[in-house]
C-alpha positions as CSV (number, residue, x, y, z in Angstrom):
1,M,-49.0,-4.0,119.1
2,K,-52.3,-4.2,117.4
3,Q,-53.7,-6.4,120.2
4,L,-52.5,-3.8,122.7
5,Q,-54.2,-1.0,120.7
6,G,-57.4,-3.1,120.5
7,L,-57.4,-3.9,124.2
8,Y,-56.9,-0.2,125.0
9,G,-59.5,0.9,122.5
10,N,-62.1,-1.4,124.1
11,L,-61.5,-0.2,127.6
12,R,-64.1,2.1,129.2
13,I,-63.3,5.7,129.4
14,K,-62.7,5.7,133.2
15,Y,-60.1,2.9,132.9
16,K,-58.5,4.7,130.0
17,V,-58.1,7.9,132.1
18,I,-56.6,5.9,135.0
19,A,-54.2,4.0,132.7
20,L,-53.2,7.3,131.0
21,I,-52.6,9.1,134.3
22,T,-50.6,6.2,135.8
23,L,-48.4,6.1,132.7
24,M,-47.8,9.8,132.9
25,M,-46.9,9.6,136.6
26,L,-44.4,6.8,135.9
27,V,-42.8,8.8,133.1
28,I,-42.7,11.9,135.3
29,G,-41.3,9.9,138.2
30,M,-38.4,8.5,136.0
31,A,-37.8,12.0,134.7
32,T,-37.8,13.3,138.3
33,L,-35.2,10.7,139.4
34,F,-33.0,11.6,136.5
35,V,-33.3,15.3,137.2
36,M,-32.6,14.8,140.9
37,R,-29.5,12.8,140.1
38,Y,-28.2,15.4,137.7
39,T,-29.1,18.2,140.2
40,F,-27.2,16.7,143.1
41,Q,-24.2,16.0,140.9
42,A,-24.2,19.7,140.0
43,Y,-24.8,20.7,143.6
44,D,-21.2,21.4,144.4
45,R,-21.0,23.8,141.4
46,E,-24.1,25.6,142.7
47,I,-22.6,25.9,146.1
48,Y,-19.5,27.4,144.6
49,K,-21.6,29.8,142.5
50,Q,-23.5,30.9,145.6
51,S,-20.5,31.2,147.7
52,A,-18.7,33.1,145.0
53,G,-21.6,35.4,144.6
54,A,-21.6,36.0,148.4
55,L,-17.9,36.8,148.2
56,N,-18.3,39.1,145.3
57,N,-21.1,41.0,147.0
58,S,-19.1,41.3,150.2
59,S,-16.0,42.4,148.3
60,L,-17.9,44.9,146.2
61,G,-19.5,46.5,149.3
62,I,-16.3,46.7,151.2
63,E,-14.3,48.0,148.3
64,K,-16.9,50.6,147.6
65,E,-16.6,52.0,151.1
66,L,-12.8,51.9,150.8
67,R,-12.9,53.9,147.5
68,N,-15.2,56.4,149.3
69,L,-12.6,56.7,152.1
70,E,-9.8,57.1,149.5
71,R,-11.7,60.0,147.9
72,L,-12.2,61.5,151.4
73,S,-8.5,61.2,152.2
74,F,-7.8,62.9,148.9
75,N,-10.2,65.8,149.7
76,L,-8.6,66.1,153.2
77,S,-5.0,66.1,151.8
78,T,-5.7,68.7,149.1
79,D,-8.0,71.0,151.2
80,S,-6.7,74.5,151.0
81,L,-7.4,75.4,154.6
82,I,-5.8,72.2,155.9
83,Q,-2.7,72.8,153.7
84,G,-2.6,76.4,154.9
85,Y,-2.8,75.5,158.6
86,L,-0.1,72.8,158.1
87,G,2.1,75.3,156.1
88,V,1.9,77.8,159.0
89,I,2.9,75.1,161.5
90,K,5.8,74.0,159.3
91,L,7.1,77.5,159.1
92,G,7.2,77.6,162.9
93,G,5.6,80.1,165.2
94,S,4.6,80.9,168.7
95,E,2.8,78.3,170.9
96,Y,-0.4,80.4,170.7
97,D,-0.3,80.3,166.9
98,N,0.3,76.6,166.9
99,F,-2.6,76.2,169.4
100,V,-4.9,78.2,167.1
101,M,-3.8,76.2,164.0
102,A,-4.4,72.9,165.9
103,T,-7.9,74.0,166.9
104,E,-8.8,75.0,163.3
105,L,-7.4,71.7,162.0
106,R,-9.6,69.6,164.3
107,K,-12.6,71.8,163.4
108,R,-11.9,71.4,159.6
109,L,-11.5,67.6,160.0
110,L,-15.0,67.5,161.6
111,E,-16.5,69.7,158.9
112,I,-15.3,67.5,156.0
113,G,-15.6,63.9,157.3
114,G,-17.5,64.1,160.6
115,F,-20.5,62.0,159.3
116,E,-18.7,58.9,158.0
117,K,-20.2,55.8,159.4
118,Y,-17.2,53.5,159.5
119,V,-14.6,56.0,160.6
120,W,-13.2,55.8,164.1
121,S,-11.1,58.9,163.9
122,F,-9.3,61.4,161.5
123,Q,-5.7,62.0,162.6
124,L,-3.4,64.5,161.0
125,L,0.4,64.4,161.3
126,D,2.3,67.6,160.7
127,A,5.8,67.8,159.2
128,Y,7.2,67.3,162.8
129,G,5.1,64.3,163.6
130,N,2.6,66.0,165.9
131,D,-0.8,64.4,166.0
132,Y,-4.1,66.4,165.5
133,R,-7.1,64.1,165.8
134,N,-10.9,64.2,165.8
135,G,-13.6,61.5,165.7
136,N,-15.7,59.0,167.7
137,K,-12.9,56.9,168.9
138,V,-9.5,58.6,168.8
139,T,-6.2,57.1,169.8
140,H,-2.8,58.3,170.7
141,F,-0.3,57.1,168.1
142,T,3.0,55.7,169.5
143,E,6.2,56.9,167.9
144,S,6.6,53.6,166.1
145,R,3.1,53.9,164.6
146,I,3.8,57.5,163.6
147,D,7.0,56.5,161.9
148,Q,5.2,53.6,160.1
149,I,2.5,56.0,158.8
150,M,5.0,58.7,157.7
151,N,7.3,56.2,156.0
152,E,4.7,54.2,154.2
153,T,2.7,57.2,152.9
154,A,5.9,58.9,151.7
155,V,6.7,56.0,149.5
156,N,3.6,56.6,147.4
157,N,4.2,60.4,146.9
158,G,0.7,61.5,147.8
159,G,-1.0,58.3,146.7
160,V,-3.3,56.2,148.9
161,T,-1.7,53.8,151.3
162,Y,-3.3,51.0,153.4
163,I,-1.7,50.4,156.7
164,F,-2.7,47.2,158.4
165,P,-3.6,46.8,162.1
166,A,-0.8,46.6,164.6
167,N,-0.6,45.4,168.2
168,E,-1.0,48.9,169.6
169,D,-3.8,49.9,167.1
170,A,-6.4,47.4,165.8
171,A,-7.7,49.8,163.1
172,L,-7.1,49.6,159.4
173,I,-5.7,53.0,158.3
174,V,-6.3,54.7,154.9
175,G,-3.3,57.0,154.7
176,R,-2.0,59.6,152.3
177,E,1.0,62.0,152.3
178,I,0.0,65.7,152.3
179,R,2.1,67.7,149.9
180,Q,2.0,71.4,149.1
181,V,-0.5,72.0,146.2
182,K,0.0,75.8,146.0
183,N,2.3,76.7,143.1
184,L,2.9,73.0,142.6
185,E,5.7,73.1,145.1
186,L,4.8,69.6,146.4
187,D,6.7,70.2,149.7
188,H,6.0,67.7,152.5
189,L,3.4,69.1,154.9
190,G,2.5,65.9,156.8
191,A,0.2,62.9,156.5
192,I,-3.5,62.1,156.9
193,A,-4.6,58.8,158.6
194,I,-8.2,57.7,158.6
195,R,-8.8,54.9,161.1
196,L,-11.5,52.4,160.1
197,N,-13.9,50.5,162.3
198,M,-13.2,47.2,160.7
199,D,-15.6,45.1,162.8
200,E,-18.6,47.2,161.8
201,L,-17.5,47.6,158.2
202,F,-17.0,43.9,157.6
203,H,-20.0,42.9,159.8
204,D,-22.4,44.9,157.6
205,F,-21.1,43.5,154.3
206,V,-20.1,40.0,155.4
207,S,-22.9,38.9,157.8
208,R,-25.5,39.6,155.1
209,Q,-23.9,37.2,152.7
210,T,-22.7,34.3,154.9
211,N,-24.2,32.0,157.5
212,G,-23.2,32.4,161.1
213,S,-21.4,29.1,161.1
214,D,-19.2,30.1,158.1
215,S,-15.7,31.4,158.4
216,F,-14.9,34.6,156.4
217,A,-11.4,36.0,156.1
218,I,-9.5,38.6,154.0
219,L,-5.9,37.7,153.2
220,D,-3.2,40.0,151.8
221,E,-0.8,39.1,149.0
222,G,1.5,37.4,151.5
223,G,-1.2,35.2,152.9
224,N,-1.6,37.2,156.1
225,Q,-5.0,37.6,157.6
226,I,-6.2,41.2,157.4
227,Y,-9.5,40.4,158.9
228,T,-11.3,37.2,159.9
229,T,-14.5,36.1,161.7
230,Q,-12.7,32.9,162.8
231,E,-9.0,32.1,162.7
232,L,-8.2,30.0,159.6
233,P,-6.1,26.9,160.1
234,D,-2.4,27.1,159.1
235,R,-3.0,24.3,156.5
236,L,-5.4,26.6,154.6
237,L,-3.1,29.6,154.8
238,G,-0.3,27.5,153.3
239,M,-2.3,26.7,150.2
240,N,-1.2,30.0,148.6
241,L,-4.8,30.9,147.6
242,H,-3.7,34.4,146.5
243,T,-2.0,33.2,143.4
244,A,-4.8,30.9,142.4
245,G,-7.1,33.9,141.6
246,G,-10.4,32.2,142.4
247,G,-12.1,28.8,142.8
248,Y,-13.2,26.3,145.4
249,K,-11.8,23.3,147.2
250,V,-13.2,20.5,149.4
251,E,-10.6,19.8,152.1
252,E,-10.7,17.8,155.3
253,I,-9.6,20.1,158.1
254,A,-9.4,19.0,161.8
255,G,-11.3,15.8,160.9
256,E,-14.2,17.7,159.3
257,K,-14.9,18.1,155.6
258,K,-14.9,21.8,154.6
259,F,-16.1,23.6,151.5
260,I,-13.7,26.5,150.7
261,T,-14.4,29.3,148.3
262,Y,-12.0,32.0,147.5
263,A,-11.9,35.0,145.1
264,A,-9.3,37.6,144.3
265,S,-10.1,41.3,144.7
266,Q,-10.3,43.3,141.5
267,Y,-9.3,46.5,143.3
268,M,-6.7,45.5,145.8
269,D,-4.1,42.8,146.4
270,W,-6.5,40.9,148.7
271,T,-8.1,37.5,148.6
272,Y,-11.5,36.8,150.1
273,V,-12.0,33.4,151.6
274,N,-15.2,31.7,152.8
275,M,-15.2,28.3,154.6
276,S,-18.3,26.3,155.4
277,S,-19.1,22.8,156.6
278,Y,-19.5,20.4,153.7
279,D,-21.0,17.6,155.8
280,A,-23.8,19.9,157.0
281,I,-24.6,20.7,153.4
282,F,-24.6,17.1,152.4
283,R,-27.0,16.2,155.2
284,K,-29.4,18.8,153.9
285,T,-29.3,17.4,150.4
286,E,-29.9,13.9,151.6
287,S,-32.9,15.1,153.6
288,A,-34.2,17.0,150.6
289,K,-33.8,13.9,148.4
290,R,-35.9,11.7,150.8
291,L,-38.4,14.5,151.2
292,V,-38.8,14.7,147.4
293,L,-39.4,11.0,147.1
294,L,-41.9,11.0,149.9
295,I,-43.8,13.9,148.4
296,Y,-43.8,12.3,145.0
297,F,-45.2,9.0,146.4
298,L,-48.0,10.9,148.3
299,L,-48.8,12.9,145.2
300,F,-49.0,9.7,143.1
301,L,-51.6,8.3,145.5
302,A,-53.5,11.5,145.6
303,I,-53.5,12.0,141.8
304,L,-54.6,8.3,141.3
305,L,-57.5,8.9,143.7
306,A,-58.4,12.1,141.9
307,A,-58.2,10.3,138.6
308,L,-60.8,7.7,139.8
309,L,-63.2,10.5,140.9
310,F,-62.5,12.5,137.8
311,S,-63.2,9.6,135.4
312,R,-66.3,8.8,137.3
313,S,-67.6,12.4,137.0
314,I,-67.1,12.2,133.2
315,T,-68.4,8.7,132.5
316,K,-71.5,8.8,134.8
317,P,-73.3,11.6,132.9
318,I,-72.3,10.0,129.5
319,E,-73.8,6.7,130.6
320,S,-77.0,8.4,131.7
321,L,-77.2,10.2,128.4
322,S,-76.7,6.9,126.5
323,N,-79.6,5.4,128.4
324,R,-81.8,8.3,127.4
325,M,-80.8,8.0,123.8
326,K,-81.8,4.3,123.8
327,R,-85.2,5.4,125.2
328,V,-85.6,7.9,122.3
329,Q,-84.8,5.2,119.8
330,L,-87.9,3.3,121.1
331,G,-90.0,6.4,120.2
332,H,-90.4,8.0,123.6
333,F,-89.6,11.7,123.0
334,D,-90.5,12.8,126.6
335,Y,-87.5,13.7,128.7
336,V,-88.0,12.1,132.1
337,A,-85.5,12.8,134.9
338,A,-84.6,9.8,137.1
339,P,-85.7,9.9,140.8
340,G,-83.2,11.9,142.9
341,E,-81.2,13.0,139.8
342,R,-79.5,16.4,140.2
343,E,-79.4,19.2,137.7
344,P,-76.5,18.6,135.2
345,A,-73.4,20.6,135.7
346,M,-72.2,23.3,133.4
347,D,-69.4,21.3,131.9
348,E,-69.4,19.6,128.5
349,A,-71.3,16.6,129.7
350,G,-73.9,18.8,131.3
351,L,-74.2,20.8,128.1
352,L,-74.7,17.5,126.2
353,H,-77.6,16.7,128.5
354,R,-79.1,20.1,128.1
355,N,-78.8,20.1,124.4
356,F,-80.2,16.6,124.1
357,R,-83.2,17.6,126.3
358,I,-83.8,20.7,124.2
359,M,-83.5,18.7,121.0
360,V,-86.0,16.0,122.2
361,E,-88.4,18.7,123.4
362,R,-88.1,20.5,120.1
363,I,-88.7,17.4,118.1
364,E,-91.8,16.7,120.1
365,E,-92.9,20.4,119.6
366,L,-92.3,20.1,115.9
367,I,-94.3,16.9,115.6
368,N,-97.2,18.6,117.3
369,E,-96.8,21.9,115.5
370,N,-96.6,20.2,112.1
371,Y,-99.8,18.3,112.8
372,V,-101.6,21.5,113.9
373,K,-100.2,23.4,110.9
374,Q,-101.5,20.9,108.5
375,L,-105.0,21.2,110.0
376,A,-104.8,25.0,109.9
377,I,-103.6,25.0,106.3
378,K,-106.6,22.9,105.2
379,D,-109.0,25.2,107.1
380,T,-107.4,28.3,105.6
381,E,-107.5,27.0,102.1
382,F,-111.2,26.2,102.6
383,K,-112.0,29.7,103.9
384,A,-109.9,31.4,101.2
385,L,-112.0,29.6,98.5
386,Q,-115.1,30.8,100.2
387,A,-113.9,34.5,100.6
388,Q,-112.3,34.8,97.2
389,I,-113.2,38.0,95.3
390,N,-112.4,38.7,91.7
391,P,-110.4,42.0,91.6
392,H,-111.6,42.6,88.0
393,F,-115.1,42.8,89.3
394,L,-114.0,45.6,91.7
395,Y,-112.1,47.5,89.0
396,N,-115.1,47.3,86.6
397,T,-117.4,48.6,89.3
398,L,-115.2,51.6,90.0
399,E,-114.9,52.3,86.3
400,S,-118.7,52.3,86.0
401,I,-118.9,54.7,88.9
402,N,-116.3,56.9,87.2
403,W,-118.2,57.1,83.9
404,S,-121.4,57.8,85.7
405,A,-119.8,60.7,87.6
406,K,-118.4,62.1,84.4
407,L,-121.8,61.9,82.6
408,A,-123.4,63.6,85.6
409,G,-120.7,66.3,85.7
410,H,-119.4,65.4,89.1
411,K,-115.7,66.0,88.4
412,Q,-114.5,65.5,92.0
413,I,-116.2,62.2,92.3
414,S,-114.6,61.1,89.0
415,V,-111.1,62.1,90.2
416,M,-111.5,60.3,93.6
417,V,-112.8,57.1,91.9
418,E,-109.9,57.2,89.4
419,S,-107.3,57.8,92.1
420,L,-108.8,55.1,94.3
421,G,-108.8,52.6,91.5
422,Y,-105.2,53.3,90.7
423,L,-104.2,52.9,94.4
424,L,-106.1,49.6,94.7
425,R,-104.6,48.3,91.4
426,S,-101.0,49.3,92.5
427,S,-101.4,47.8,96.0
428,I,-102.9,44.5,94.8
429,N,-101.0,43.9,91.5
430,G,-97.4,42.8,91.3
431,K,-95.4,40.5,93.5
432,D,-92.2,42.4,93.2
433,P,-91.4,44.3,96.5
434,L,-89.5,47.0,94.5
435,V,-91.0,49.5,92.0
436,R,-89.7,52.4,90.1
437,L,-89.6,55.7,91.9
438,E,-91.8,57.3,89.2
439,D,-94.5,54.6,89.9
440,E,-94.3,55.3,93.6
441,L,-94.5,59.0,92.9
442,A,-97.6,58.4,90.7
443,S,-99.3,56.6,93.6
444,I,-98.5,59.5,95.9
445,R,-100.0,62.0,93.4
446,H,-103.2,59.9,93.2
447,Y,-103.4,59.8,97.0
448,I,-102.8,63.6,97.2
449,S,-105.6,64.1,94.6
450,I,-108.1,62.4,96.9
451,Q,-106.8,64.4,100.0
452,Q,-106.8,67.8,98.2
453,I,-110.6,67.3,97.5
454,R,-110.9,67.1,101.3
455,F,-108.5,69.8,102.4
456,E,-108.6,72.0,99.3
457,E,-106.1,74.9,99.5
458,R,-104.8,73.9,102.9
459,L,-102.8,71.1,101.3
460,Q,-99.9,72.2,99.1
461,F,-97.9,69.3,97.6
462,S,-94.7,69.4,95.5
463,A,-92.0,67.0,94.3
464,D,-88.3,67.8,93.9
465,I,-86.9,64.7,92.2
466,P,-84.3,64.8,89.4
467,E,-85.4,63.0,86.3
468,A,-82.3,60.7,86.3
469,L,-83.5,59.2,89.6
470,L,-87.0,58.3,88.5
471,R,-85.8,55.0,87.3
472,C,-84.4,54.1,90.7
473,M,-86.0,51.1,92.5
474,V,-87.6,51.8,95.8
475,P,-89.7,49.6,98.2
476,K,-93.3,49.4,97.2
477,L,-95.6,51.7,99.3
478,S,-92.7,53.2,101.2
479,L,-93.3,56.9,100.5
480,Q,-97.1,57.0,100.6
481,P,-97.4,56.2,104.4
482,L,-94.9,59.0,105.1
483,V,-97.1,61.5,103.1
484,E,-100.1,60.1,105.0
485,N,-98.3,60.7,108.3
486,A,-97.5,64.3,107.3
487,I,-101.2,65.0,106.5
488,Q,-102.4,63.4,109.8
489,Y,-99.8,64.8,112.2
490,A,-99.0,68.1,110.5
491,L,-101.9,69.3,108.3
492,E,-104.7,68.3,110.7
493,Q,-102.9,70.2,113.5
494,M,-102.6,73.4,111.5
495,L,-105.0,76.2,110.5
496,E,-102.7,77.7,107.8
497,P,-101.7,75.9,104.6
498,C,-99.4,72.8,105.0
499,Q,-96.6,72.3,102.5
500,I,-95.5,68.8,101.9
501,V,-92.4,68.2,99.7
502,V,-91.1,64.9,98.4
503,S,-87.5,65.1,97.4
504,A,-84.7,62.8,96.3
505,R,-81.0,63.0,95.9
506,E,-78.0,60.7,95.4
507,E,-75.2,60.7,97.8
508,T,-72.2,58.3,97.7
509,D,-74.1,55.3,96.3
510,L,-77.1,56.2,98.6
511,L,-80.6,57.2,97.4
512,L,-82.0,59.6,100.0
513,L,-85.8,60.1,99.7
514,S,-87.3,62.7,102.0
515,V,-90.8,63.7,103.0
516,T,-90.8,67.2,104.6
517,D,-93.7,69.2,106.1
518,N,-93.9,72.6,107.8
519,G,-96.0,71.4,110.7
520,P,-95.6,71.9,114.4
521,G,-93.1,69.0,114.7
522,M,-92.8,66.4,117.4
523,A,-92.0,66.8,121.1
524,R,-88.3,66.1,121.9
525,D,-89.1,63.2,124.3
526,I,-91.5,61.6,121.7
527,L,-88.9,61.9,119.0
528,Q,-86.3,60.2,121.2
529,Q,-88.6,57.4,122.0
530,L,-89.5,57.0,118.4
531,K,-85.8,56.8,117.3
532,S,-85.0,54.3,120.1
533,G,-88.1,52.1,119.2
534,K,-89.6,52.5,122.6
535,L,-92.7,54.4,121.4
536,K,-95.6,52.4,120.1
537,P,-97.4,55.1,118.0
538,R,-101.0,54.8,116.8
539,G,-102.4,54.6,113.4
540,T,-99.8,55.0,110.6
541,G,-97.1,55.3,113.2
542,V,-96.9,51.5,112.9
543,G,-96.3,52.1,109.3
544,L,-93.0,53.9,110.1
545,S,-91.7,50.9,112.0
546,N,-92.9,48.6,109.2
547,I,-91.2,50.6,106.6
548,N,-87.9,50.7,108.6
549,E,-88.0,46.9,109.1
550,R,-88.8,46.3,105.4
551,I,-85.8,48.4,104.3
552,K,-83.4,46.6,106.7
553,L,-84.7,43.2,105.5
554,L,-84.4,44.2,101.8
555,F,-81.1,46.0,101.9
556,G,-79.3,45.4,105.2
557,V,-79.1,46.9,108.7
558,S,-77.1,49.9,107.5
559,Y,-80.1,51.3,105.7
560,G,-83.4,52.6,107.1
561,L,-85.3,55.7,108.3
562,D,-84.0,58.9,109.7
563,I,-86.4,61.3,111.5
564,D,-85.7,64.9,112.2
565,S,-88.2,67.2,113.8
566,G,-88.0,70.7,115.0
567,P,-90.6,73.1,113.7
568,G,-91.5,70.9,110.8
569,T,-90.7,67.2,110.4
570,Q,-88.5,65.5,107.8
571,V,-88.4,61.7,107.4
572,T,-85.6,60.4,105.1
573,L,-85.3,56.9,103.6
574,R,-81.7,55.7,103.1
575,I,-81.5,52.9,100.4
576,P,-78.9,51.9,97.9
577,V,-79.1,53.3,94.4
578,E,-80.5,50.6,92.1
579,M,-81.9,51.1,88.6
580,R,-84.4,48.7,87.0
581,D,-81.9,47.8,84.2
582,G,-79.2,47.0,86.8
583,D,-77.2,50.2,86.4
584,V,-75.8,51.7,89.6
């Protein structure tokens, strides 16, 4: 077993695929033979089920029509007009009265049942045996037929009676005695006989379910043939199929093997019989068996050929990729396509080729990029050493200017120098990207101090920030650019005073910081482009996108800037509430 596993494990992939598919086809072939054997053994039962189903469908359709005709016969026998006409005739009268009653009876028969498909004629017999008829194919009853109808319907006392065909009349009759309904007298008034077109009725429901070569018959409880497409042999009629209820037999009749299916009616004392040639069925199964084996053999050859092509389509790209990997092992990172090589397919092997090519190209790029970066880092370090400025020298110089301005009495120059020094110190010092809100607000106030010297009373600034929120942490230099935007795009466009308000509020774990001005606002199209990121604004407009990106990088994509402009503009920062000591 281990030797077999080792032999299989050392096979190339294409041979493994062929061996696996061959084994699978052999297993499927053995399973197919077993299933075929079981199927053909059960074929007789399937034939019986199908034949039984055909018989049941035929019997259900026929009996449905018969029940419909039973209801029709009941409606005719209990119709008040028909009973009235028959009552007048029974009492006797002049010939003219009887003629009128006969006319009305035929008219009434046509009104009630004139549209029935399988009815040849409706024929009424009065109490004296006179015949009143109407329909597509009426007949004149002989005296013996009239006596038969009157006697057999009288036995059932108004119930339905089936009268089978006779030599003088080939129709099946649905009959019923007509008894006086008025006052429940139940006096005999006559009988109704509905003559059926048996050929059309049985053709519609039998021909759909049986083959043209099959024999179909209906037997009564005595074994007599009520209807048949072909005469059944006496041997079959002598088998007393009526008492058997239902089943199937395989009998040799007149030198030919026959498959006989029979089923008892659930509604009447009838038995439905279907007889077909068993030899014809057997020949079909043998042909089907040979056809299945031939198809399986052809499929086996086709699948084996497909397996060869399939395994080759898999292994060829893998072998090509293996050769390229060996080339990379030797230090050649350039991806060179072989002469006449086609673009790899989009399957897994093709994806391996593409990914390997991208990886090799990326490795080569990284080697070159790392070499260039090392040179750039050395050059940058050298230039940084040359351009280094001591920030303390700048602060000391500004402080000297500040004191000189104070000594000379130039208060505005002193304020501007102090504010500028604070802004420089806050922008350069500290590596933490977050500062307290009170520190950010202090930077804004220093910036406003410088701008108020320029704009004087035209710039009105106020802050509406609860004291509890001053300890909240905000991104460094996040509010000052917004104030600068308000001055540039609101104050500089106005003649009247511009009011700029910085406010803060807490809302469901969010810190909302707003910078609001009463300027002319933004045009609607510019505002939409700014919100969608399509607008590339000038100057500090870049600061808005930078602030928005910084917030999303620091806190997540659910935070950022909201801009609302109508008359006046409001820019709001949405950031999480975070205190310096960690309290939320």
